[in-house]
C-alpha positions in Angstrom: -1.6 -14.2 -19.2 -3.1 -16.2 -16.3 -6.3 -14.6 -14.9 -4.6 -14.1 -11.5 -2.0 -11.9 -13.1 -4.7 -9.8 -14.8 -6.2 -9.1 -11.3 -2.8 -8.5 -9.9 -1.8 -5.9 -12.5 -5.3 -4.3 -12.3 -4.8 -3.9 -8.5 -1.4 -2.2 -9.1 -2.9 0.1 -11.7 -5.8 1.1 -9.5 -3.5 1.7 -6.6 -1.3 3.9 -8.8 -4.3 5.9 -9.8 -5.7 6.3 -6.3 -2.3 7.1 -4.7 -1.7 9.6 -7.5 -5.0 11.3 -6.7 -4.2 11.4 -3.0 -0.7 12.8 -3.7 -2.0 15.5 -6.0 -4.9 16.5 -3.8 -3.5 16.2 -0.3 0.2 15.4 -0.1 1.8 17.7 -2.6 -0.3 20.8 -1.7 1.2 20.5 1.8 4.7 19.7 0.9 5.2 22.3 -1.9 5.0 25.1 0.6 7.7 23.8 2.9 11.5 24.2 3.0 13.3 21.3 1.4 14.2 19.5 4.6 10.8 19.9 6.0 9.2 18.7 2.8 11.5 15.6 2.6 10.9 14.5 6.2 7.4 12.9 5.8 8.5 11.1 2.6 11.6 9.8 4.3 9.6 8.7 7.3 7.2 6.8 5.0 10.2 5.1 3.3 11.7 4.2 6.6 9.1 1.4 6.8 10.6 -0.3 3.8 12.0 -2.9 6.1 8.6 -4.5 5.5 10.1 -5.8 2.3 12.0 -8.4 4.4 8.7 -10.2 4.5 9.7 -11.7 1.1 12.3 -13.8 3.0 9.9 -15.1 5.7 8.6 -18.7 5.1 4.9 -18.9 5.6 4.4 -15.3 4.6 5.3 -16.0 1.0 5.0 -19.3 -0.9 8.0 -21.6 -0.9 7.9 -21.3 -4.7 8.6 -17.6 -4.6 11.7 -17.1 -6.9 14.7 -16.5 -4.7 16.2 -14.0 -7.1 13.2 -11.8 -6.8 12.8 -12.3 -3.0 16.4 -11.5 -2.2 16.7 -8.5 -4.5 13.4 -7.0 -3.2 14.1 -7.7 0.5 17.7 -6.5 0.6 17.0 -3.5 -1.7 14.2 -2.4 0.5 16.3 -2.7 3.7 19.0 -0.6 2.2 16.4 2.0 1.1 15.0 2.1 4.7 18.5 2.6 6.1 19.3 5.4 3.7 16.0 7.1 4.5 16.7 6.9 8.2 20.2 8.2 7.7 19.0 11.1 5.6 16.4 11.9 8.3 19.1 12.0 10.9 21.3 14.3 8.9 18.7 16.8 7.6 18.8 19.8 7.0 22.5 19.6 6.5 24.0 19.2 3.0 25.0 15.7 4.0 21.4 14.9 4.7 20.3 16.3 1.3 23.1 14.3 -0.4 21.9 11.1 1.4 18.3 11.9 0.4 19.5 12.0 -3.3 21.2 8.7 -2.8 18.2 7.2 -1.1 15.8 8.4 -3.8 18.0 7.1 -6.6 18.6 3.8 -4.9 14.9 3.4 -3.8 13.5 4.2 -7.2 16.0 1.8 -8.9 15.2 -0.8 -6.3 11.5 -0.7 -7.1 12.1 -0.8 -10.9 14.6 -3.7 -10.3 11.9 -5.6 -8.3 9.5 -5.3 -11.2 12.2 -6.5 -13.6 13.2 -9.4 -11.4 9.5 -10.4 -10.9 9.0 -10.4 -14.7 12.3 -12.1 -15.4 11.6 -14.9 -12.8 8.0 -15.4 -14.1 6.6 -14.5 -10.7 3.0 -15.4 -10.2 0.8 -13.3 -7.9 -0.1 -16.3 -5.7 3.6 -16.8 -4.9 3.6 -13.6 -2.9 1.2 -15.1 -0.3 0.4 -12.6 2.5 2.9 -10.2 1.0 0.5 -9.6 -2.0 -0.4 -6.2 -0.4 3.2 -4.9 -0.9 3.3 -4.6 -4.7 -0.5 -3.9 -4.9 -0.8 -1.2 -2.2 2.5 -0.1 -0.9 4.8 0.0 -3.9 2.6 2.3 -5.9 2.6 4.8 -3.0 6.4 4.4 -2.8 6.8 5.1 -6.5 4.7 8.2 -6.3 6.5 9.6 -3.2 9.8 8.9 -5.0 8.5 11.2 -7.7 7.6 13.8 -5.1 11.0 13.5 -3.5 12.7 14.1 -6.8 10.5 17.2 -7.3 11.4 18.5 -3.8 15.1 17.8 -4.3 15.2 19.6 -7.7 13.6 22.8 -6.3 15.8 25.9 -5.8 16.3 26.5 -2.1 16.2 28.0 0.6 12.7 29.1 -0.6 9.7 26.9 -0.2 9.2 24.3 -2.9 6.5 26.4 -4.5 5.5 30.0 -3.9 1.8 29.6 -4.6 -0.6 29.9 -1.8 -2.4 26.7 -0.8 -5.6 28.6 -0.7 -7.2 30.1 -3.8 -7.8 33.9 -3.8 
């Protein structure tokens, strides 16, 4: 494995660890006490920024050698995820909004996993990402973790808050 790929995967691993700590310490304690729609809104707003994945299609941002199969799958998958997140936001707290949130979360998770598969299959090298290097090393780990949180929120029995525990110890 080329040295650049070691640093690339190390960056992704560290980002997963740090975002996991942030989510466990600060994000989930706030979201678990909210009603489903209120807990989903911040996650959906975050994922509405997935239009940034279109950067994979912008010459000069990425290397001309970036494998087109990866670039197109990542960019178009992200824009669909962003649209689904926005649509769900518009329709919450209705049952249609929750249904779209499920579709968004399934699509968005599969899109990220597909991007990793496409990158591996195409033999993507970290340097081919150019300025978009920050997406898989900083943003994607946060998106993966918040997809996990969204699944947890969606699976909670409603209309009660996601968790009954107090956010403050006795």
